[in-house]
Every structure is written in structure tokens, then in C-alpha cells.
MARVEXBA-42872 format. One record per residue (C-alpha): residue number from 1; residue in one letter; chain; x, y, z. Coordinates in pm, 1 decimal, always signed. Each point is the difference from the previous one (the first is absolute). Layout:
<rec><n>NUM</n><res>A</res><chain>A</chain><X>X</X><Y>Y</Y><Z>Z</Z></rec>
...
END
This chain:
<rec><n>1</n><res>M</res><chain>A</chain><X>-3978.2</X><Y>+1170.5</Y><Z>-5548.5</Z></rec>
<rec><n>2</n><res>V</res><chain>A</chain><X>+136.8</X><Y>-318.2</Y><Z>-44.3</Z></rec>
<rec><n>3</n><res>Y</res><chain>A</chain><X>-173.1</X><Y>-197.3</Y><Z>-265.8</Z></rec>
<rec><n>4</n><res>K</res><chain>A</chain><X>+112.8</X><Y>-385.8</Y><Z>+110.4</Z></rec>
<rec><n>5</n><res>L</res><chain>A</chain><X>-123.7</X><Y>-258.7</Y><Z>+244.9</Z></rec>
<rec><n>6</n><res>W</res><chain>A</chain><X>+185.1</X><Y>-43.1</Y><Z>+336.0</Z></rec>
<rec><n>7</n><res>P</res><chain>A</chain><X>-30.8</X><Y>-246.5</Y><Z>+259.6</Z></rec>
<rec><n>8</n><res>P</res><chain>A</chain><X>-342.5</X><Y>-6.0</Y><Z>+191.7</Z></rec>
<rec><n>9</n><res>K</res><chain>A</chain><X>-131.8</X><Y>+361.5</Y><Z>+103.6</Z></rec>
<rec><n>10</n><res>K</res><chain>A</chain><X>+4.7</X><Y>+94.3</Y><Z>+339.1</Z></rec>
<rec><n>11</n><res>T</res><chain>A</chain><X>-353.1</X><Y>+167.7</Y><Z>+94.7</Z></rec>
<rec><n>12</n><res>S</res><chain>A</chain><X>-50.3</X><Y>+348.1</Y><Z>+3.1</Z></rec>
<rec><n>13</n><res>K</res><chain>A</chain><X>+21.8</X><Y>+73.3</Y><Z>+356.4</Z></rec>
<rec><n>14</n><res>E</res><chain>A</chain><X>+327.2</X><Y>-159.0</Y><Z>+17.8</Z></rec>
<rec><n>15</n><res>A</res><chain>A</chain><X>+150.4</X><Y>+233.6</Y><Z>-304.4</Z></rec>
<rec><n>16</n><res>E</res><chain>A</chain><X>-172.5</X><Y>+306.2</Y><Z>+249.3</Z></rec>
<rec><n>17</n><res>G</res><chain>A</chain><X>+195.3</X><Y>-172.9</Y><Z>+287.1</Z></rec>
<rec><n>18</n><res>E</res><chain>A</chain><X>+356.1</X><Y>+44.6</Y><Z>-142.6</Z></rec>
<rec><n>19</n><res>Q</res><chain>A</chain><X>+200.5</X><Y>+302.6</Y><Z>+47.0</Z></rec>
<rec><n>20</n><res>I</res><chain>A</chain><X>+129.1</X><Y>+205.8</Y><Z>-301.2</Z></rec>
<rec><n>21</n><res>N</res><chain>A</chain><X>+344.2</X><Y>-29.9</Y><Z>-35.5</Z></rec>
<rec><n>22</n><res>Y</res><chain>A</chain><X>+208.7</X><Y>+255.4</Y><Z>-214.3</Z></rec>
<rec><n>23</n><res>S</res><chain>A</chain><X>+349.7</X><Y>+43.7</Y><Z>-178.8</Z></rec>
<rec><n>24</n><res>L</res><chain>A</chain><X>+189.0</X><Y>+308.4</Y><Z>-172.3</Z></rec>
<rec><n>25</n><res>V</res><chain>A</chain><X>+48.9</X><Y>-73.8</Y><Z>-335.7</Z></rec>
<rec><n>26</n><res>K</res><chain>A</chain><X>+293.8</X><Y>+191.9</Y><Z>-198.4</Z></rec>
<rec><n>27</n><res>I</res><chain>A</chain><X>-99.9</X><Y>+29.9</Y><Z>-390.0</Z></rec>
<rec><n>28</n><res>G</res><chain>A</chain><X>+61.8</X><Y>+297.0</Y><Z>-264.8</Z></rec>
<rec><n>29</n><res>G</res><chain>A</chain><X>+166.3</X><Y>+184.5</Y><Z>+243.8</Z></rec>
<rec><n>30</n><res>K</res><chain>A</chain><X>-339.6</X><Y>+17.2</Y><Z>+221.0</Z></rec>
<rec><n>31</n><res>E</res><chain>A</chain><X>-39.8</X><Y>-142.0</Y><Z>+322.3</Z></rec>
<rec><n>32</n><res>I</res><chain>A</chain><X>-330.6</X><Y>-185.9</Y><Z>+25.6</Z></rec>
<rec><n>33</n><res>R</res><chain>A</chain><X>-225.3</X><Y>-118.3</Y><Z>+318.1</Z></rec>
<rec><n>34</n><res>A</res><chain>A</chain><X>-122.7</X><Y>-360.4</Y><Z>-111.3</Z></rec>
<rec><n>35</n><res>E</res><chain>A</chain><X>-247.8</X><Y>-175.6</Y><Z>+173.3</Z></rec>
<rec><n>36</n><res>V</res><chain>A</chain><X>+91.6</X><Y>-401.8</Y><Z>+17.6</Z></rec>
<rec><n>37</n><res>V</res><chain>A</chain><X>-249.1</X><Y>-234.2</Y><Z>-142.9</Z></rec>
<rec><n>38</n><res>D</res><chain>A</chain><X>+153.0</X><Y>-345.1</Y><Z>+88.6</Z></rec>
<rec><n>39</n><res>N</res><chain>A</chain><X>-290.6</X><Y>-260.3</Y><Z>+48.9</Z></rec>
<rec><n>40</n><res>E</res><chain>A</chain><X>-248.7</X><Y>-101.0</Y><Z>-247.6</Z></rec>
<rec><n>41</n><res>A</res><chain>A</chain><X>-298.0</X><Y>+190.5</Y><Z>+135.1</Z></rec>
<rec><n>42</n><res>S</res><chain>A</chain><X>+149.8</X><Y>+329.5</Y><Z>-8.9</Z></rec>
<rec><n>43</n><res>R</res><chain>A</chain><X>+164.4</X><Y>-44.1</Y><Z>-358.2</Z></rec>
<rec><n>44</n><res>M</res><chain>A</chain><X>-331.3</X><Y>-66.2</Y><Z>-96.8</Z></rec>
<rec><n>45</n><res>K</res><chain>A</chain><X>-147.0</X><Y>+313.2</Y><Z>+98.4</Z></rec>
<rec><n>46</n><res>G</res><chain>A</chain><X>+302.5</X><Y>+218.9</Y><Z>-100.8</Z></rec>
<rec><n>47</n><res>L</res><chain>A</chain><X>-84.8</X><Y>+336.4</Y><Z>-43.7</Z></rec>
<rec><n>48</n><res>S</res><chain>A</chain><X>-355.2</X><Y>-105.6</Y><Z>-102.2</Z></rec>
<rec><n>49</n><res>G</res><chain>A</chain><X>-272.8</X><Y>+253.4</Y><Z>+109.3</Z></rec>
<rec><n>50</n><res>R</res><chain>A</chain><X>+224.3</X><Y>+286.1</Y><Z>+93.8</Z></rec>
<rec><n>51</n><res>E</res><chain>A</chain><X>-34.6</X><Y>+362.3</Y><Z>-85.9</Z></rec>
<rec><n>52</n><res>S</res><chain>A</chain><X>+381.1</X><Y>+72.5</Y><Z>-100.8</Z></rec>
<rec><n>53</n><res>L</res><chain>A</chain><X>+334.1</X><Y>-63.2</Y><Z>+127.7</Z></rec>
<rec><n>54</n><res>A</res><chain>A</chain><X>+164.8</X><Y>+297.5</Y><Z>+180.3</Z></rec>
<rec><n>55</n><res>L</res><chain>A</chain><X>+325.5</X><Y>+159.4</Y><Z>-169.1</Z></rec>
<rec><n>56</n><res>N</res><chain>A</chain><X>+328.4</X><Y>-208.6</Y><Z>+62.5</Z></rec>
<rec><n>57</n><res>E</res><chain>A</chain><X>-232.1</X><Y>-286.8</Y><Z>+127.8</Z></rec>
<rec><n>58</n><res>G</res><chain>A</chain><X>-42.2</X><Y>-363.4</Y><Z>-138.4</Z></rec>
<rec><n>59</n><res>M</res><chain>A</chain><X>-105.2</X><Y>-365.1</Y><Z>+49.5</Z></rec>
<rec><n>60</n><res>L</res><chain>A</chain><X>+278.9</X><Y>-223.2</Y><Z>-40.1</Z></rec>
<rec><n>61</n><res>F</res><chain>A</chain><X>-108.3</X><Y>-377.9</Y><Z>-54.0</Z></rec>
<rec><n>62</n><res>V</res><chain>A</chain><X>+234.3</X><Y>-296.4</Y><Z>+138.8</Z></rec>
<rec><n>63</n><res>F</res><chain>A</chain><X>-22.2</X><Y>-352.6</Y><Z>-101.3</Z></rec>
<rec><n>64</n><res>E</res><chain>A</chain><X>+131.5</X><Y>-289.2</Y><Z>+117.0</Z></rec>
<rec><n>65</n><res>K</res><chain>A</chain><X>+210.3</X><Y>-130.3</Y><Z>-335.2</Z></rec>
<rec><n>66</n><res>P</res><chain>A</chain><X>+47.0</X><Y>+180.6</Y><Z>-317.3</Z></rec>
<rec><n>67</n><res>D</res><chain>A</chain><X>-311.5</X><Y>-89.4</Y><Z>-275.3</Z></rec>
<rec><n>68</n><res>I</res><chain>A</chain><X>-177.8</X><Y>+153.0</Y><Z>-229.7</Z></rec>
<rec><n>69</n><res>Y</res><chain>A</chain><X>-253.5</X><Y>+230.6</Y><Z>+166.9</Z></rec>
<rec><n>70</n><res>P</res><chain>A</chain><X>-268.0</X><Y>+179.4</Y><Z>-179.9</Z></rec>
<rec><n>71</n><res>F</res><chain>A</chain><X>-144.7</X><Y>+291.1</Y><Z>+127.9</Z></rec>
<rec><n>72</n><res>W</res><chain>A</chain><X>-366.6</X><Y>+144.7</Y><Z>-89.5</Z></rec>
<rec><n>73</n><res>M</res><chain>A</chain><X>-175.1</X><Y>+334.9</Y><Z>+62.5</Z></rec>
<rec><n>74</n><res>K</res><chain>A</chain><X>-347.4</X><Y>-118.6</Y><Z>+146.0</Z></rec>
<rec><n>75</n><res>E</res><chain>A</chain><X>-171.1</X><Y>+229.1</Y><Z>+236.9</Z></rec>
<rec><n>76</n><res>M</res><chain>A</chain><X>+296.6</X><Y>+252.0</Y><Z>-46.0</Z></rec>
<rec><n>77</n><res>K</res><chain>A</chain><X>-77.2</X><Y>+386.8</Y><Z>-23.5</Z></rec>
<rec><n>78</n><res>F</res><chain>A</chain><X>+332.6</X><Y>+110.7</Y><Z>-100.2</Z></rec>
<rec><n>79</n><res>S</res><chain>A</chain><X>+282.1</X><Y>-55.9</Y><Z>-252.9</Z></rec>
<rec><n>80</n><res>I</res><chain>A</chain><X>+312.1</X><Y>-166.6</Y><Z>+131.9</Z></rec>
<rec><n>81</n><res>D</res><chain>A</chain><X>+333.3</X><Y>-28.6</Y><Z>-130.2</Z></rec>
<rec><n>82</n><res>I</res><chain>A</chain><X>+64.7</X><Y>-434.1</Y><Z>+77.1</Z></rec>
<rec><n>83</n><res>I</res><chain>A</chain><X>+360.3</X><Y>-95.9</Y><Z>+33.3</Z></rec>
<rec><n>84</n><res>W</res><chain>A</chain><X>+159.6</X><Y>-372.5</Y><Z>-19.6</Z></rec>
<rec><n>85</n><res>L</res><chain>A</chain><X>+265.4</X><Y>-75.9</Y><Z>+199.1</Z></rec>
<rec><n>86</n><res>K</res><chain>A</chain><X>+237.6</X><Y>-240.0</Y><Z>+35.1</Z></rec>
<rec><n>87</n><res>N</res><chain>A</chain><X>+319.7</X><Y>-14.2</Y><Z>+252.7</Z></rec>
<rec><n>88</n><res>N</res><chain>A</chain><X>-59.0</X><Y>+379.1</Y><Z>+24.8</Z></rec>
<rec><n>89</n><res>K</res><chain>A</chain><X>+19.7</X><Y>+68.5</Y><Z>-374.1</Z></rec>
<rec><n>90</n><res>I</res><chain>A</chain><X>-325.6</X><Y>+122.4</Y><Z>-239.1</Z></rec>
<rec><n>91</n><res>I</res><chain>A</chain><X>-49.8</X><Y>-309.3</Y><Z>-256.3</Z></rec>
<rec><n>92</n><res>E</res><chain>A</chain><X>-318.8</X><Y>+192.9</Y><Z>-118.8</Z></rec>
<rec><n>93</n><res>I</res><chain>A</chain><X>-210.7</X><Y>+318.4</Y><Z>+28.8</Z></rec>
<rec><n>94</n><res>I</res><chain>A</chain><X>-367.0</X><Y>+97.3</Y><Z>-52.9</Z></rec>
<rec><n>95</n><res>N</res><chain>A</chain><X>-34.2</X><Y>+381.2</Y><Z>-45.6</Z></rec>
<rec><n>96</n><res>S</res><chain>A</chain><X>-327.1</X><Y>+140.8</Y><Z>+109.8</Z></rec>
<rec><n>97</n><res>A</res><chain>A</chain><X>-233.4</X><Y>-341.9</Y><Z>+11.1</Z></rec>
<rec><n>98</n><res>E</res><chain>A</chain><X>-335.2</X><Y>+155.1</Y><Z>-19.2</Z></rec>
<rec><n>99</n><res>P</res><chain>A</chain><X>-268.4</X><Y>-105.2</Y><Z>+236.5</Z></rec>
<rec><n>100</n><res>P</res><chain>A</chain><X>-311.5</X><Y>-183.3</Y><Z>-159.0</Z></rec>
<rec><n>101</n><res>T</res><chain>A</chain><X>-227.3</X><Y>+181.1</Y><Z>-250.9</Z></rec>
<rec><n>102</n><res>L</res><chain>A</chain><X>-352.4</X><Y>+78.8</Y><Z>+42.5</Z></rec>
<rec><n>103</n><res>N</res><chain>A</chain><X>-131.0</X><Y>-296.7</Y><Z>-149.4</Z></rec>
<rec><n>104</n><res>G</res><chain>A</chain><X>+234.4</X><Y>-228.6</Y><Z>+244.7</Z></rec>
<rec><n>105</n><res>K</res><chain>A</chain><X>+288.5</X><Y>-77.2</Y><Z>-183.1</Z></rec>
<rec><n>106</n><res>T</res><chain>A</chain><X>+271.6</X><Y>-108.2</Y><Z>+178.8</Z></rec>
<rec><n>107</n><res>I</res><chain>A</chain><X>+361.5</X><Y>-78.8</Y><Z>-175.6</Z></rec>
<rec><n>108</n><res>T</res><chain>A</chain><X>+241.3</X><Y>-263.8</Y><Z>+128.9</Z></rec>
<rec><n>109</n><res>Y</res><chain>A</chain><X>+368.1</X><Y>+103.9</Y><Z>+16.3</Z></rec>
<rec><n>110</n><res>T</res><chain>A</chain><X>+224.1</X><Y>-258.2</Y><Z>-32.7</Z></rec>
<rec><n>111</n><res>P</res><chain>A</chain><X>+380.6</X><Y>-5.9</Y><Z>+9.4</Z></rec>
<rec><n>112</n><res>R</res><chain>A</chain><X>+252.3</X><Y>-132.7</Y><Z>-251.4</Z></rec>
<rec><n>113</n><res>A</res><chain>A</chain><X>+185.5</X><Y>-170.6</Y><Z>+287.0</Z></rec>
<rec><n>114</n><res>E</res><chain>A</chain><X>+15.4</X><Y>-137.8</Y><Z>+335.1</Z></rec>
<rec><n>115</n><res>A</res><chain>A</chain><X>+15.5</X><Y>+247.4</Y><Z>+305.1</Z></rec>
<rec><n>116</n><res>D</res><chain>A</chain><X>-27.2</X><Y>-39.9</Y><Z>+372.5</Z></rec>
<rec><n>117</n><res>I</res><chain>A</chain><X>-143.4</X><Y>+375.9</Y><Z>+91.7</Z></rec>
<rec><n>118</n><res>V</res><chain>A</chain><X>-196.8</X><Y>+227.1</Y><Z>-173.7</Z></rec>
<rec><n>119</n><res>L</res><chain>A</chain><X>-38.7</X><Y>+389.7</Y><Z>+94.8</Z></rec>
<rec><n>120</n><res>E</res><chain>A</chain><X>-279.9</X><Y>+258.6</Y><Z>-56.0</Z></rec>
<rec><n>121</n><res>L</res><chain>A</chain><X>+14.7</X><Y>+329.5</Y><Z>-42.1</Z></rec>
<rec><n>122</n><res>N</res><chain>A</chain><X>-209.4</X><Y>+293.3</Y><Z>-125.8</Z></rec>
<rec><n>123</n><res>G</res><chain>A</chain><X>-44.8</X><Y>+33.1</Y><Z>-408.7</Z></rec>
<rec><n>124</n><res>G</res><chain>A</chain><X>+280.8</X><Y>+167.3</Y><Z>-128.9</Z></rec>
<rec><n>125</n><res>F</res><chain>A</chain><X>+256.6</X><Y>-37.2</Y><Z>+287.8</Z></rec>
<rec><n>126</n><res>C</res><chain>A</chain><X>+243.4</X><Y>-217.1</Y><Z>-273.3</Z></rec>
<rec><n>127</n><res>Q</res><chain>A</chain><X>-26.8</X><Y>+250.6</Y><Z>-258.7</Z></rec>
<rec><n>128</n><res>E</res><chain>A</chain><X>+25.9</X><Y>+305.9</Y><Z>+235.9</Z></rec>
<rec><n>129</n><res>N</res><chain>A</chain><X>+316.1</X><Y>-124.5</Y><Z>+120.0</Z></rec>
<rec><n>130</n><res>G</res><chain>A</chain><X>+173.9</X><Y>-186.0</Y><Z>-248.0</Z></rec>
<rec><n>131</n><res>V</res><chain>A</chain><X>-64.3</X><Y>-315.8</Y><Z>+140.1</Z></rec>
<rec><n>132</n><res>K</res><chain>A</chain><X>+72.9</X><Y>-301.2</Y><Z>-257.1</Z></rec>
<rec><n>133</n><res>I</res><chain>A</chain><X>+45.0</X><Y>-376.4</Y><Z>-26.2</Z></rec>
<rec><n>134</n><res>G</res><chain>A</chain><X>+327.0</X><Y>-98.4</Y><Z>+171.5</Z></rec>
<rec><n>135</n><res>D</res><chain>A</chain><X>+14.8</X><Y>+208.2</Y><Z>+257.1</Z></rec>
<rec><n>136</n><res>E</res><chain>A</chain><X>+100.7</X><Y>-67.7</Y><Z>+344.7</Z></rec>
<rec><n>137</n><res>V</res><chain>A</chain><X>-223.5</X><Y>+73.6</Y><Z>+264.7</Z></rec>
<rec><n>138</n><res>S</res><chain>A</chain><X>+73.3</X><Y>-2.2</Y><Z>+357.8</Z></rec>
<rec><n>139</n><res>I</res><chain>A</chain><X>-264.9</X><Y>-136.8</Y><Z>+260.7</Z></rec>
<rec><n>140</n><res>K</res><chain>A</chain><X>+29.8</X><Y>+34.0</Y><Z>+397.9</Z></rec>
END
């Protein structure tokens, strides 16, 4: 989930009426079917409230320009790997970011450099597949 303010929000009805788009992402020798979120409403919702991601599925956050995009785990129910990309190259990884604790504490994860795309995958994916900073990622 993105933790940054964007241009004016769309209403939830507008967001619900939008078609879901997917991209094929090649990372760590695997192909991932990633839901593309490229507007403010869908980026704000992210994976919040979902029970899980299927194996080899993810969410791809596409931004209009490179910037420092912090992410948080608000209303998340499972751990994820958060991967920041710039020009299809990994610039930052958070491994197995955990959902909020029972006391409601939500951690914000901030990259050290500007990114234009962020990929969220099931927690442990990067470690299991040897994904590291500097790796190239193919997105179709």
C-alpha cells in the first residue's frame, strides 16, 4: 500500500468500475502475473484487506515519475516482499514485510533512492529465488 498523497482521489465507485490490468513480470527466473495499479485510488488500496496472493502472483505499482515512494502495511493480512525498481532494475528490497501487529502498529518502508515502479510479492519470494538489488526485471 502506498503511503503518499497523490492528486485528488477518485470516488470508490469510480475505482470499482475500473478494469483490472495485468502484466507478466520476469524476476528471479520466475514469471509472475502482476495486477497493475496505476492510479491513485488503486495504489492507495493496494493489497489491503486481501487474504493472500496466489503463488507466482503480485501487484505492480506504476508511477508517473521517479520519486521516493514509501509503502506501509495498513490492513494487510500477510507478509510481502516489496521491491522498488527504476528503469527495470531493482534498487531496493524489503524482505517479508510483516502486517500490523495486534496493537495496530504499522511500519512504513522507505527506499533509499527514487523509483518509478514497485512490485509486491509473497513474503520470502526474493530470498527463495535469489533476487537482489541490481537485478534486471522484465515487465510486459
